[in-house]
N, C-alpha and C positions, 0 to 999 in steps of 0.2 A: 147420829150421836150429838148430844147436847154439849156445848162448851161450858166450862166452868173455870173459876179462878180462885186464888187464895183469898180467904176471908169471907167467901160467899156462904150464906146461910141456907139450910134446907130443913123442911119439915119431914120428920121420919114417920113411919107407919104407926107409931104410937102417939103422934101428936106433939112430940118434942121438937126442939130446935137444935140442930147441930151445924157447926161451921167447919170449913176445910182449913186445917192448919198447914198442911203440906201435902203435895202430891208429886209423883214422878211416873215414869212409864210402867212401873210395876204395881204400886200400891198408893192408897189415899189415906191420910191421917185425919181423923175427925175429932172434934172436941167433944166434951162430955155433954150429956143431956141434962136439961133443967138446971143449968148453972153448976152442976157438980164438976169437980175437978177430976173428971174421968176421961180418958182418951182411948180410942180404939182404932185399930189398923185394919183396913179392908182392902182386899185385892182390887186393883183398878178395873179389871174385867168384870168383877162381881159388882162393883159400885156402879159401873156403866149400865149393867143389867137392871139394878135397882131403879136407876133413873128412867129406863125404858118402861119398866113396869109400874112407874110412879109410886114406888115405895119411898123415894126421896123426891120431894117437890120443892123447887126453888121458892124461898121465902121472899116474895117481892115486897120490899118496904118502900112505900111512896115517899120520895124525898121532897121536901118543901121547895117550891119554885123560887129561883133566885130573884132577888130584888135588884135589877140592873139600873145603873145610872144612865143618863142620856148619852154620855160618852161611850159606855159599854154597848148600848144598843146600836149606836152608829157604827162602832167597830164591828159588831156581829153582822149587821146588814151589809157592810162593805165586803166582808169575807163570804157571806152567803151568795153574793152576786157572782163570784167566781166558782164556788163549790157547787152550786146548783147547775151551772153550765157544764162543769166537769162531770157531774152525775149523769147528765144526758149523753155526754160523749162516751162514758163507760157503758151506758145501756146500748149504745150503738156499736160496741165492739172494740173501742179504744182501750189501751192499757192506761191505768190512771197515773202512773208516775214516770213515764218516759218522756223524752224531750219532744218527740213528734206530736204527742197529745198536748203538751204545753203550748207549742206553736199554734196548733189548731184552736186551742182554747182562747188565746189572745186574739186571734183573727175573729172568732165568733163574738167575743165580748165587745170588741171595737165596733163590730157591725150592729149588734143589738143595743149597745149603750155607747153612743159616740162620745159622750162627755168624759169617758174614761181615758180618752187620748190626752187630756190635760194633765194627768197625773202619771206617776211611775207605776207600772204593774208590779204585783208581788212576784218574787222570785220563784222558780219552780220548786226548790227545796222547801220553801215556806208553805206553798200550797200542798205539797206532799204531806207535811206534818199535820196541817189542819185537816187534810182529808182522812188521815188515819184516826185522829181524835174524833172526828164527826162520825165515821163509820162505827167505831168502837162504842159510841154512845147511842147506837141505834138511831142515828140522824136526829139527835137532839140539838136544835139550833142554838140553844143557850150556852152550850159548851164552847162555842166559838167566840164568846165575849172575852175580852182581855181581863186579866186579873186585877189590873189597876182600875180603881173606880174613878179617880180624879187625876187628870194629866193636863198638860198644856193644850190649848185649843189647836186643832188641826184644820187646815184650810180645805174646804171642799173644792171639787173640780171647777164649778162655775165661778167661784170667787177667785180661785187660782188663775183661771184664764183671763179674767178681767184685770187682775193685778199685773200679770205679765204684759198684757197689751198696753196698759197705761204707762208702765215703766219704760217699755221699749220705745214708745212714741215720744214720751216726755224727754227721755235721754237724748233722742236724736234731734230734738227741736230747740234745745236751749243750752246756754253756757252757765246758767246760774247755779250756785252751790247751796241755795237756801232750800233745804229739804222740807221745811215746814209749809212753804207755799205749795210745793209739789203735793204734799199730803192732803192739804185742803182741797186742791183741785181733784185729787183721787176720791175723796169722800163725796164731793158733789157728783162725780161720775157714778159712784156706787148707788147713790140715792135715785139717780135717773133710771139705772138698769134694774134696781130692786122693784120698781113699779110693775115690770113685766115678768120678773123671775124672783120669787120670794126666797130662793136659796142663796142669793148673792148677799154678802155682808162685807163690811169693811174690816180689814185687819188692823192691828194696832200700829201706832206710829213707829214704834220701835221695829216691828217687822218690816214695814215699808222702807224705813231708812236703811235697814240692813240689806234688803234686796237692791235698792238703788245704789248704795255704796259699793256693792260688789262689782257692778257694771262700771261705775265711775273710776274705780281703782284700776281696772284694766285699761281704761282710756288714759288715765294719768301716766301709766307706765309706757304706753305706746308713744306718748309725746316726748319721752326722754331722748335727748340727743345722744348719739353714739350707740344706740341700740342696734345690735347685729340683726341681719335679715332673718336668721333662724329664730332668734328670740321674738322678733316682730311677728313672724308667721305663727308662732306658738300662742302669742297673746291674742292675735286676731281670731285664732281658732277657739280659744277660751271665751272670747267676747261673743262670738257667733253662737256658741252653745248656751250662753246665758240669755240671749234674745229668743224667746220661744214664740212660735206660732202654731196654730191648730188646724188650719185649713188653707186651701189654695186661694190666692189673691187677698189674703188678710193683710199682708204687708208686701209692697212692691217698691223696690229701690231703683231710682233712675239716676244716670250720670252720663257725662260726656268724657271721652278720652281722645287725645290727639295722637295720631299715628304718624311716625316719621317715614312717610311713604307717599309716592305719587303714582297715579294711574294714567292710562292712555285713553283719551276721549275717542269713542267709537266713530263719531262723525268726522271730526277734524284730523284725527291721528296725532294730536299734539298732547304733550304731558299736561295733566291737570295740576291744580294747587295741591299742597299736602292735605290728606284726607283726615277726617275726624268721624268718630262713631258715637251715636247716642244709643244707649241700651237700657232696657228695663228687665229686671229679674224678679221672679216670684220667690220669696224667701222660704216658704214652706216646702215647695217641691224642687227648687233650684232650676226651674224652667225659664228660658229666655223668651219673653212674651212680646218683645218689640225691639227692633233695630232700625236705625236710620243712618244712611251714609251721606255725609256732607262734605263740601269742598270749601266752605266759607268759615270765617271766625264765628264764635258762638253768637247766636242770635235767637230771638223769640220764635221766629217761624219754624226753625228746626226742632226746638223743644216742643212746640205745638204739634208738629208732625209726629214725634215719638208717641204722644198720647193717642193719636189716631191709630197708629200701628198696633197698639195694645188690643184694639177691638177687631183687628183683621187677622186673617189666617190663610194658609194655602194647604196643599195636600201634604207638604212636608212638615211644616210648623203649624200644628193644629191647635196649640194653646192660645186662647184668647178669652176675654171677658171683662167684667167691670171690677177694678180693684176697690178694696175697702179703704185703703189709705196708701198715699204715694209719698215716699221719702226722697227729697230732692235737696240739692244745695242751693246757695243763694246766687248762683251765676245768672248772667243776663238771659240765658236760654230758658230758665225755669221760673225765676222770680220776676214775673212781669204781669201786666194787666191782661194780656191775652190768655196766659195760663190761668189766671184767677177766674176769668169769665168762663173759660171752658170747663174747668173742674166744678164750678158752681152749677153750670147747666147739666153736667153729668151727675152731680150729687156725690162727688168723690172728695174725701178728706185729704188735704195736702199738708205735709209736715216738712218744713225747711230746716236742714241741718246747718250749723254754723260754718262759716267759711274756713278753709284750710284744716279741716278735721275729717280726714277720710275714714277714721274709725267709727264715725257716726253712721256710715253706710258700709259696713264691713263686707256684706255679701256681694255687692256689685264691684267693690274693689278687688275682691278675691277672684271674681269672674274675669275681670280685665287682665289679671295676672295669668290666668289660664289661657285667655285668648291670645296673648303675646307668645306664650310658650308653645301651645299646641296647634295654633292656627298660623300665625305669622312666621314662627320659626320651625315648627314641626309638621306642617301639613304637606303631604306629598303631592306635587303638581306634575302632570305628564301631558305632553302635547301629542298631536297625531303623527309627528315625525319621530317619536321615540325619545325625545329629550325629557329628562327627569330632573327635578330639583326638590330638595327637602327644604320646605319653607320657601319664602319669596325672596328672590335675590335683590329685589328693589326695596326691601324693608331694611332699614338701618338700625333698628332697635331704639330704645328710649334715649332721648338726648342726655339724660343724667347718667346713663350707663357708661362705666369706664371702658367697656369693651367696644363701644360704638366708635367707629373710625370714620371721620368726615373727610375722605379724600376726594369724593366726587359728589356733585350736586344730586338732589333727589330727582330732578326733572331728567337728567341724563341716565339715571338708573331705571326709570320707569319702563316696564316691559309687559304689564298686564292690562288688558282692556277693562273698562268699567263694567261691561256686561258680564265678562268672565269672572271678575272679582265678586260681584254680587251673587252669582250662581255658586261659586266655591264657598262663600261664607254661608249661604243657605244650606249647602250640603254639610258643612262642618257642624252647624247648630243642630241639624237633624241627627247626625251621628252623636253629638254631645248629649242630646236629650234621651238617647237610648243606651248610654253607657252607665255603668254603676258609679255613682258618686261616693267615693270612699269616705269622705268626711261626713256626709249626711246618712250613709248606709242604705241608700235606695237608688233606684233608677228614676230620673226625673219624670219621664212620661208615665211610668207605672204609678208613681206617687200622685201625679196629676189626676189620672183616671180614678184611683182609689179615693182621693179626696172628694171628687165630684160624686161618687157613689155614696160615701159615708155622710158627707155634709152637703146636702142639696143646696144649690145656689142658683138664683135666676140666671138664665142664659142671656147674654148680651152679645150682639155682633154689630158691625159697623152700619149695616142697613137699618137697624132699629134705632140707632142714636146719631145718625149722620146730621140731623138738624141741630144737634147740640153743639156741633163744630162751626156753625154759622155765627161767628162772633166778630168777624172782621168788617170794616167799612172803609171804602176808598174816599168817600166824601159824605158829609152829613145828610144831604138832601138829593133825591132823585125825582124825576118827573114820571108819573104813571100815565102811560098812553091810554087813550079811550078804548083801543082794541085789546087791552089787557097785556101790555108789554112794557118792560123796563130795559134800560141799556146800562151795562156795567162792564168796564174794562174791555171795550171793543166787542162784547158779546151781548146777544139779545136773549132775553128770558121771557117766557110767556106761560100763562095758565088762563086761557080765555074765559072759562066759566067763572072762576073764583076772583080773578083779578078785575074782570069787568064788573062784577058785583062790588068789589072793593072800591072801584072807581066811582060807581054810582053813589056809594055811601059817603065817600070823602068829597065828592063834588058838591059845592054849595054855591049859592048865588053870588056871594061876595067874590068868588074867584073869577067870574066872568068867563072869558074864553080860555083862561089859563088852566093847565092840568094840575091836579092836586099833588102835593109833596108827599113822598114816602121815604123810608129808610130801607136800604138793601144790605142785608148781612150775608156774608159768603165765607166759604172755606177756600183759602188760596190753593189748596192741593186737590180740590175736587170742584171743577167748574160745571158739573152736570146739573147742579141745583143751587138755588139761593132761597133766602127767606125775605119776603117783602113785608114790611111792617108799617101800618098807618094808625093814626089816632082818630077814633070815632068822634066827630064834632059835637054830637049830642051828649054822649055819656063820658067822653074823655078816656075810654078804655083802649088798650092796644089791640089791634087786629093783625094777626100774623098769617100769611099765606105762602105756601111753598110754590116756587116757579121753576120750570125746567129750561135748560139751554136748548134753543130750537136747532142748534147745529150739532150737538153731541149728546143729547139726552139718552140715547140708546147705547152709549159706549159701555162695554162690559166692565171696565175697571175705572177707577177714578183717574181723571186727567186734570192737570193743573192749568191755571190761567196762563202761566208762563209758556207752557208747551203750546197752548192754542195760539198764542201771540208770537211764536217763533223764538222763544228764549229757553235757556236751560233752567230747569227747576232748581231751587235753592238746595234741596235735599231730596233723597230718594229712599224708598223702602227696598227690602231685599226679597220680598215674596216672588215666587217663580210660578210659571205655568207648567213646568216639567216635573214629574214625579221622580223622586230620588229613592232608589232601593237601598235599604240599610245594609251596609257591608261589615260593620264593626270596626272599620279602620278609618283613620283620618287621611283620605286621599280623594283626588278628583282629577278630571281631565279637561283640557282646553284645546281649541283648534291649533293654535301656535302662539309662541311668545313673540311679541311685537318687537321688531328690530328697528330702532330709530336711525334715520340718516344723519350721519355726522357732518356738520357743516364746518368748513374751514373759517376761522375767525378773521375778520377784515384786518388788513395791515394797519399799523399805527405809525405816526411820525411822518416826516417828509419823504417824498418819493425820489430816489436817486435816478439820474439819467441812465438810459439803457445803453447797450453797446452800439446799437444802430444810430441812436441819437448822437453819441460822441463821434462816430465815423462821419456822420453827415456834416458835422461842424469842423471836421479835419483838425481835431484837437490832438496835441502831442500827449505823451504820458504825463509830463509834468503839468500840463494844463488840465488834464483830467483829474489829477490829484488835487490841484488847487480848487477846481469846481466842487469836488467832493467835500473838501474841508469847509468851503464857504457855505455849502448846504447844511452841514452839520452845525455850524456856528450860528447861522441865522434862521434855521428851521424853515426854509422856503422850498417849494416844490418846482419852481421855475428856474431854468438856467440862463434865461435871456439877460437879466440884469447883472449877471455875475461874470460874463465872459467878454465884456466890452474891452477890458484892458488886454485881453488875450488875443483878440482878432487883429489881423493885419489892417493897417490904416487904409489900404486900397479897398478892402472889402466892406468898409463902413459906409453906410448911406445915411447921412444926417437928414432928419425930417423934422420940420418945424411944426409946432402945434398952432392952434388957432390964435393963441395969445402971444405968439412970437418966441416962446421959449423952445429950447432944443429938447427933443425926446431922446434920452440916453439909452432907453431900452429898445430902440427901433433899429432893425437891421434888415437887409434884403437877403433872404435866405437863398434866392436863386443865384445871386452873384457868387456864393460860395462854391458852387459847382463849376 
C-alpha cells in the first residue's frame, strides 16, 4: 500500500489532476478536477484499490534545487557525517532512536573521524529529529541544511583544537594581561599550522579575548583571600574543564610536593630526612606517568630524574612516552640549565608557570590532594603479624593544616621502610589508574589505551632516547686513551672499535705523546653508558661516540654513579619488578612495621655525688647538704674542692706544688679509712 498525505496531487484515469483535501480511516476527500470547485468523497478502501490499479498516479512535480550558501552546505555536511553512520547502524539491526544506538554511534564516529573529539557531539534528541526529516524526504541531503542562510562563523574542529591548545599553554606561561600580544602570537601559530592543514584559520580577536578572559577570571577568583575550600575546589574544577586536550601526552603537568613524613633506611635502620615527591600527570587521561622519591631539598638532579621516569614503565605502570608539552613551575628543580638541555635534546616543549600560582597547574595540584587523602590518610596497610592501619601513622599531614598536631618529631614516628613505601606507592598508582575518575568521566588506563588507538603517536621508551639524557659533565676535558677508554667518576668506559677510531682521528702531530682531549657527557642516574665527544681537527665538526661501562654495562636496570661509588642516590623511582594484581581497593601488605629503639637522652647539668662516694668520705648529713648546695651554685661535678673545710684537720695532707704554692684540692683518700 502506497503512503500519501494531505495536499498530494494525483493524475486520475481521465488525465485530470486531483489533490487530497482530507482523509481518515474511512474515506478520502478529493478536490475538483481541472480547477473546478467540485469535491468528491471516496471510500478509503476504494481509493487504495485505485492506487494499486494505477487509476490514480502520484503527480511528481520536480522541485527546483535549493541554492545553499557555504554556511548551509557546511551545516549539511556536518549533519550527514552522523546520519550516514546512523544509517549503517540501522542496516545492521540497531534501532535508530534508542540510547544504546546513540552510544555506539559516537564511538564509531570518533574512531572513523578523530577530529570530532575536538567539538561537542549533537544530542541524541537532535539526531532523532534530523533522522526523521531525512527519512521522510527519501534521504534528500539538502533537507538537512539549516534554514538560516547567514549566521556567525562557527569554528571547525581543527581550528578549535589549535585555539584551545594555544590558550591553555599561554595561560600557564605568563602573568601579562595584554591580550593583544597573546592574539598576535596566536595568529603567527595559525600561519605556521595552516601550511600543513588548510582547514585551520584564525578566529577573531574578540573570540580569542573572550576565551582567554574566561580562564583568567577563574584564576582571579582563586587568588582571592578568604575563599573557602569548597569554593576553591569548585573553581579549580571549572578551570580544569576549560583547559581542553584531545589526546594523551598533549599536556603533561609536573610539580614537587613536600610530605610531612620520614621513612626508615633499609640498610642503616635509621630515619631518613622528610621526603618529597616529584610527579608528572597526563592531563587528557589523568594517568600518572612519572614519580620520583627524594630525601633532599629541591634540586636540579631530582627534576631531571622525573623527566627520565616519564619514558620508563613496569608491569604495573605501563603508561610512558614522549610529551608534547611540559607544564612546570619556576622552582630550582625544573627551571635550570640541565632541564633546558635535556628537553632540547628530547624535542619537548617546556612551559614555565609563574611562581606561587598553583591554579596554572590545576591537574597536578588536584592529584596531590587525592594523594594525601587516599594514599597517606586512606591507604590500608597490613603486616604479616596481622597489624592493620588505615593510612600511615608516621604521616602528620600538611604543615598548614590546623588538624596537624606536632607533639613528636617525624624521625621518631617513622615506621615504614623505604622499599615498602615505594612498593605501596606503586600499588596505589596501579589501582588509581584502574578506577573511574568521576571528574573526568573515564578510567585513566582505558582512556590511555583509547587515545593511543584513535590518535596514533610514535612510541618512545627509555632505551630509544637514553643518549638524550647525557647532558652532565663533571669537568670540561678528559683524556682519551689509545686503547679506546675514558675514565669518569671512578668508572672506566670503553668502545674499542669506535673510540680507537676517534683517537686516531683526533691524534695530531702537535700533541706529541699526549692523548687527545674529549668531552664526556653522562646521565648521573644511569652509569651504564656515556657519550664521548670530540672535535674533528680538519672539519671542526663534533664527533659523538657512545661508550659502555666495563664494570656494569650488562646491568638489567639503570644504576647511578652514586650507587657504584658506595653512596645513596639523590632520588629514586618507584617502578617495581613484582606484578601487582588489581583488586579495586586501596590496600597493601608489608613484612612488618619497623619499631625503633628508644634511647634514653643523656643527663644534663652537673653530676651529684653518689651514696657510695659520700659514705667513702665519711660525711655527715649536714655536710652532704652543704656539698649538694655548693654543686648547684657553682655547677661543678667534682666534690674535691668543696669539702676542704668539712674534713677534719688530721685527715688533710697538704702537698706543695712545684712552684711552692699549696694545693688546696689535694687530700689523701686512704687516710680517711
